[in-house]
LUMSE-210054 format. One line per field, with one value per residue (C-alpha): residue in one letter; y, x, z; residue number from 1. Coordinates in Angstrom, 2 decimals. Layout:
BEGIN
r [A|...] $
yy [Y|...] $
xx [X|...] $
zz [Z|...] $
k [NUM|...] $
***
This chain:
BEGIN
r [X|X|X|X|X|X|X|X|X|X|X|X|X|X|X|X|X|X|X|X|X|X|X|X|X|X|X|X|X|X|X|X|X|X|X|X|X|X|X|X|X|X|X|X|X|X|X|X|X|X|X|X|X|X|X|X|X|X|X|X|X|X|X|X|X|X|X|X|X|X|X|X|X|X|X|X|X|X|X|X|X|X|X|X|X|X|X|X|X|X|X|X|X|X|X|X|X|X|X|X|X|X|X|X|X|X|X|X|X|X|X|X|X|X|X|X|X|X|X|X|X|X|X|X|X|X|X|X|X|X|X|X|X|X|X|X|X|X|X|X|X|X|X|X|X|X|X|X|X|X|X|X|X|X|X|X|X|X|X|X|X|X|X|X|X|X|X|X|X|X|X|X|X|X|X|X|X|X|X|X|X|X|X|X|X|X|X|X|X|X|X|X|X|X|X|X|X|X|X|X|X|X|X|X|X|X|X|X|X|X|X|X|X|X|X|X|X|X|X|X|X|X|X|X|X|X|X|X|X|X|X|X|X|X|X|X|X|X|X|X|X|X|X|X|X|X|X|X|X|X|X|X|X|X|X|X|X|X|X|X|X|X|X|X|X|X|X|X|X|X|X|X|X|X|X|X|X|X|X|X|X|X|X|X|X|X|X|X|X|X|X|X|X|X|X|X|X|X|X|X|X|X|X|X|X|X|X|X|X|X|X|X|X|X|X|X|X|X|X|X|X|X|X|X|X|X|X|X|X|X|X|X|X|X|X|X|X] $
yy [58.87|59.35|57.54|58.32|59.59|62.88|64.30|64.84|65.71|65.57|63.43|60.56|57.49|55.82|58.81|57.62|61.09|60.37|59.67|58.15|60.63|60.02|62.87|63.46|63.36|66.54|68.14|69.15|72.92|75.10|73.18|70.17|66.81|64.23|60.77|57.49|55.85|53.12|53.97|55.85|55.71|56.69|58.95|59.97|62.85|62.15|60.66|64.04|65.72|62.95|62.99|67.50|67.11|69.85|71.88|71.46|74.07|73.42|71.05|68.14|67.14|63.84|63.39|61.40|62.90|59.42|59.07|57.12|57.71|57.37|60.46|59.79|64.43|67.26|70.71|73.77|74.14|70.75|70.31|67.45|64.63|63.06|60.65|57.38|58.54|57.44|60.40|61.18|63.42|64.61|67.15|69.94|70.63|74.51|77.88|81.24|81.20|84.91|84.43|85.18|81.26|80.23|82.06|81.30|77.48|77.09|76.47|74.76|77.58|79.51|80.84|80.99|77.02|74.52|70.73|68.43|66.48|69.30|72.42|70.77|67.14|64.01|60.41|58.53|58.25|56.85|59.71|63.50|66.20|67.16|70.63|69.04|71.29|70.04|65.75|63.51|60.84|57.42|54.69|51.89|48.95|49.24|47.84|51.02|49.61|50.10|53.85|55.58|55.47|56.97|60.16|61.40|59.19|58.23|62.07|63.37|61.18|61.41|64.95|64.27|62.95|65.22|67.66|65.66|66.46|62.41|62.49|59.74|56.35|58.17|57.17|57.24|56.77|56.33|57.11|55.61|53.31|53.18|54.23|57.38|55.80|52.02|54.01|56.89|53.61|52.33|55.32|56.04|52.21|52.07|55.08|53.32|54.79|52.69|52.77|52.46|51.66|52.68|52.26|50.91|48.42|44.47|43.95|47.29|46.54|43.42|44.73|47.24|44.55|43.18|46.32|46.44|48.11|47.65|47.31|47.73|48.58|50.72|54.17|55.51|53.11|54.05|53.20|50.84|53.99|57.45|59.18|61.71|62.47|61.15|62.02|61.69|60.04|59.29|61.43|61.72|65.14|63.32|61.60|64.81|64.96|61.26|61.52|64.78|63.16|60.54|62.36|62.61|66.40|68.38|65.94|67.01|65.88|66.63|65.89|64.85|65.05|67.80|67.54|66.82|66.68|69.49|68.52|68.97|71.65|71.07|70.68|73.25|70.44|67.60|67.67|70.91|71.96|70.92|72.42|69.74|70.59|70.23|70.64|70.89|69.24|71.53|69.69|69.56|71.04|69.17|68.76|66.65|64.27|64.58|63.66|60.59|59.04|59.23|57.22|54.94|54.09|53.65|51.92|49.52|50.96|48.02|49.48|47.20|47.67|46.31|47.31|47.93|48.36|51.90|50.90|49.67|53.47|54.01|50.48|51.72|55.22|53.43|50.14|53.40|55.09|52.12|51.04|47.87|48.92|47.69|49.74|51.19|51.05|51.75|51.88|50.40|51.49|48.52|48.05|47.21|44.97] $
xx [39.93|38.84|40.06|39.81|40.56|41.64|42.28|46.29|47.20|44.83|45.95|44.66|44.16|47.11|49.25|47.38|45.84|44.03|46.13|45.21|44.64|43.38|42.27|40.54|36.67|35.15|32.48|29.30|28.64|25.44|22.78|25.36|24.93|27.90|27.20|29.05|29.34|27.39|28.00|29.66|28.38|31.05|29.90|31.45|32.32|34.79|36.39|36.32|37.19|40.60|41.28|41.33|38.65|36.75|39.63|39.86|38.09|39.74|43.13|42.73|39.38|37.36|35.72|32.34|28.38|26.79|26.53|24.02|25.11|23.84|23.49|26.00|26.25|24.48|25.54|23.17|20.07|19.71|16.13|14.55|17.20|18.42|21.16|20.50|18.36|19.51|20.28|21.32|23.72|23.77|25.72|23.63|25.33|24.23|22.73|22.50|18.33|18.29|18.69|16.84|17.37|16.65|13.70|12.34|12.54|16.08|18.13|20.61|21.90|22.58|25.88|27.09|25.80|28.48|28.90|29.62|33.35|34.40|33.69|33.62|34.60|32.69|32.10|35.04|35.30|34.15|32.35|31.70|29.73|26.86|24.45|20.82|19.35|20.71|20.04|16.98|15.90|15.91|14.26|16.12|15.04|17.36|20.68|22.90|24.23|20.90|20.41|23.88|23.79|20.47|21.61|23.18|23.30|19.35|18.57|20.68|19.33|15.82|16.40|18.13|14.62|12.29|14.90|14.22|10.20|9.60|6.03|3.55|4.45|7.39|10.78|13.80|16.84|19.49|23.27|25.35|24.31|26.47|25.33|22.78|21.53|19.91|18.48|16.63|16.11|13.93|11.74|10.73|9.60|7.65|5.98|4.83|8.57|9.59|13.29|16.40|20.00|22.50|26.43|30.04|29.65|28.42|27.91|25.75|23.76|22.43|22.00|19.78|17.93|17.30|15.87|13.12|14.76|13.69|16.40|20.49|22.53|26.58|26.37|26.93|24.80|20.66|18.38|15.13|12.23|12.72|13.05|10.83|13.60|17.28|19.68|22.95|24.76|28.11|30.80|31.69|30.51|30.97|27.63|25.88|24.78|24.23|21.89|19.99|20.14|18.11|15.45|11.96|10.78|10.58|12.45|14.90|18.28|19.20|23.68|23.00|26.99|28.77|31.60|30.95|34.58|33.90|30.63|31.50|30.64|26.20|24.93|21.79|19.20|20.17|20.60|18.77|15.95|12.21|12.54|14.97|16.48|19.46|19.32|21.74|21.31|23.15|22.72|20.03|17.27|16.42|12.92|14.35|15.92|12.50|10.30|13.02|13.65|10.13|9.41|12.23|10.51|7.31|8.05|10.94|13.93|16.86|20.44|22.95|25.65|29.37|30.08|34.45|36.15|36.72|40.76|40.16|38.61|41.81|40.49|36.65|37.47|39.72|37.54|34.68|37.45|38.13|34.62|34.83|31.51|28.70|25.71|27.06|30.22|29.70|32.71|31.92|34.14|36.20|33.86|31.38|32.82] $
zz [97.51|93.91|91.03|87.47|84.15|82.69|79.35|79.70|76.41|73.44|70.52|68.55|71.13|69.91|71.27|75.11|75.31|78.85|82.03|85.37|88.76|92.16|94.01|97.25|97.13|96.21|98.33|96.99|96.95|96.63|94.91|94.05|94.62|95.33|93.40|93.82|89.88|89.14|85.14|82.65|79.08|76.99|73.80|70.87|72.28|74.40|71.73|69.97|73.28|73.92|70.16|70.12|67.61|70.75|72.07|76.22|77.83|81.32|82.04|83.21|83.24|83.70|80.85|80.73|80.87|80.33|84.36|86.97|90.53|94.17|96.10|99.44|100.09|99.07|99.07|100.76|98.86|97.70|97.59|94.86|95.76|99.20|99.77|98.88|95.78|91.99|89.95|86.19|85.38|81.01|78.91|79.61|83.04|83.28|81.68|82.57|82.42|81.69|77.43|75.12|73.73|78.13|78.21|75.09|75.62|73.24|76.75|74.06|72.51|75.29|75.27|78.52|78.68|80.11|79.46|81.64|81.05|78.74|81.67|84.40|86.15|84.42|84.85|83.90|88.20|90.34|92.30|90.93|91.61|89.54|90.01|91.38|88.95|86.00|86.94|86.66|88.82|87.74|88.84|91.10|88.82|86.08|85.75|85.68|82.39|81.03|81.99|81.71|77.75|77.62|79.51|76.00|72.83|73.53|74.88|71.65|69.06|70.10|69.80|66.04|65.64|66.47|64.67|61.07|61.12|60.25|59.44|60.94|59.58|57.44|56.17|58.01|57.23|60.18|58.42|61.42|63.47|67.36|70.21|70.05|66.50|67.55|70.18|68.44|65.86|68.56|69.36|65.11|65.21|67.99|66.69|63.37|61.33|58.82|58.95|56.75|58.51|56.18|57.75|56.51|59.84|58.85|62.16|63.15|60.23|62.02|65.26|62.96|61.61|64.86|66.30|63.36|60.73|57.21|55.52|56.20|53.34|53.03|53.61|50.36|48.59|48.14|50.41|49.15|48.56|48.95|52.42|54.17|56.83|57.82|60.99|59.72|63.65|62.05|62.28|58.42|56.68|52.77|53.76|53.72|49.90|50.13|52.64|50.46|47.37|49.41|50.83|48.94|48.03|51.46|53.08|56.17|56.92|60.54|61.76|65.03|66.15|67.60|65.42|61.36|58.96|56.21|53.95|49.87|47.57|47.34|43.73|44.58|42.17|43.17|47.08|48.14|45.21|45.78|49.77|51.14|54.12|56.46|59.66|62.58|66.12|69.18|72.68|74.20|77.09|79.95|78.64|75.64|78.96|80.32|77.69|76.52|79.19|79.94|76.74|77.20|80.48|78.66|75.16|76.76|74.90|75.38|75.31|73.76|75.56|76.08|79.15|80.62|84.07|84.71|84.65|80.78|79.95|77.23|75.25|75.23|73.54|71.29|70.16|69.50|67.36|65.34|65.25|67.40|69.58|68.98|70.64|73.24|75.67|78.83|82.10|85.36|88.27|89.45|92.43|91.01|88.53] $
k [1|2|3|4|5|6|7|8|9|10|11|12|13|14|15|16|17|18|19|20|21|22|23|24|25|26|27|28|29|30|31|32|33|34|35|36|37|38|39|40|41|42|43|44|45|46|47|48|49|50|51|52|53|54|55|56|57|58|59|60|61|62|63|64|65|66|67|68|69|70|71|72|73|74|75|76|77|78|79|80|81|82|83|84|85|86|87|88|89|90|91|92|93|94|95|96|97|98|99|100|101|102|103|104|105|106|107|108|109|110|111|112|113|114|115|116|117|118|119|120|121|122|123|124|125|126|127|128|129|130|131|132|133|134|135|136|137|138|139|140|141|142|143|144|145|146|147|148|149|150|151|152|153|154|155|156|157|158|159|160|161|162|163|164|165|166|167|168|169|170|171|172|173|174|175|176|177|178|179|180|181|182|183|184|185|186|187|188|189|190|191|192|193|194|195|196|197|198|199|200|201|202|203|204|205|206|207|208|209|210|211|212|213|214|215|216|217|218|219|220|221|222|223|224|225|226|227|228|229|230|231|232|233|234|235|236|237|238|239|240|241|242|243|244|245|246|247|248|249|250|251|252|253|254|255|256|257|258|259|260|261|262|263|264|265|266|267|268|269|270|271|272|273|274|275|276|277|278|279|280|281|282|283|284|285|286|287|288|289|290|291|292|293|294|295|296|297|298|299|300|301|302|303|304|305|306|307|308|309|310|311|312|313|314|315|316|317|318|319|320|321|322|323|324|325|326|327|328|329|330|331|332|333|334|335|336|337] $
***
């Protein structure tokens, strides 16, 4: 039997929106992998789904889209994986492949795109299915808890970093410093950027300095120098004008989250004039994932993780909601604890 969690009645974590379930282990269909889950990262998107900031797309869906697992079964048509292989499952689960976005290399904008843990069951369980075409080959060596956060926090942080147009040796501001931000910061530092972290969390500021940030201040303070680029990871619209005002001429702010509270009225002269740019980030492409995973292996990115047994998934999301997670929360099936 499969043991896991579903989003039962979306609401704030104090209302206990998740429910435990036991179901038959699913059978892989055409082009699908059946995975025994080794670890699943806990993403802020999972929290948005549980709390109803993102409306459910189907009832009683198993959340979780940072999945590391072993292939224990394959459906017809599978060619890249065989039983025993390690595979990674990320947020993007499927696209049409034929629309103008897909054919132009922008599959993240596909109107028919579907997502793990939103349109189909994800990794807050000890077994899950995944389409082979959207799964990633993973190495056997690293611990699963280190790999899991790379599969969304890492990939979307990488895309956000690229969307920020950070120039070589540039000055980068990072607003919020959770799972995604602490991985993107390591990429920026490794590539020679000067990184300034701005977050309300004192433990996160300590972590930022330990990972190579040049400074770490409160989210509403000004950085010590004008920024060439900035990435907003905190889902707080009030920080958009703060970050825009911190940009130098021609700077770019990328907003990384899938959900953001309302942005206040912007003042054109203070926030946008002198060719400052404001950009959103929407999901990722599979090419983003391949590039980031190769880069992470090459530069030795280290995920700072707080492990939880799968049985405590609701506590992990509660801690995330209350900013008690330093780095990334990762669920481990009870058989592995």
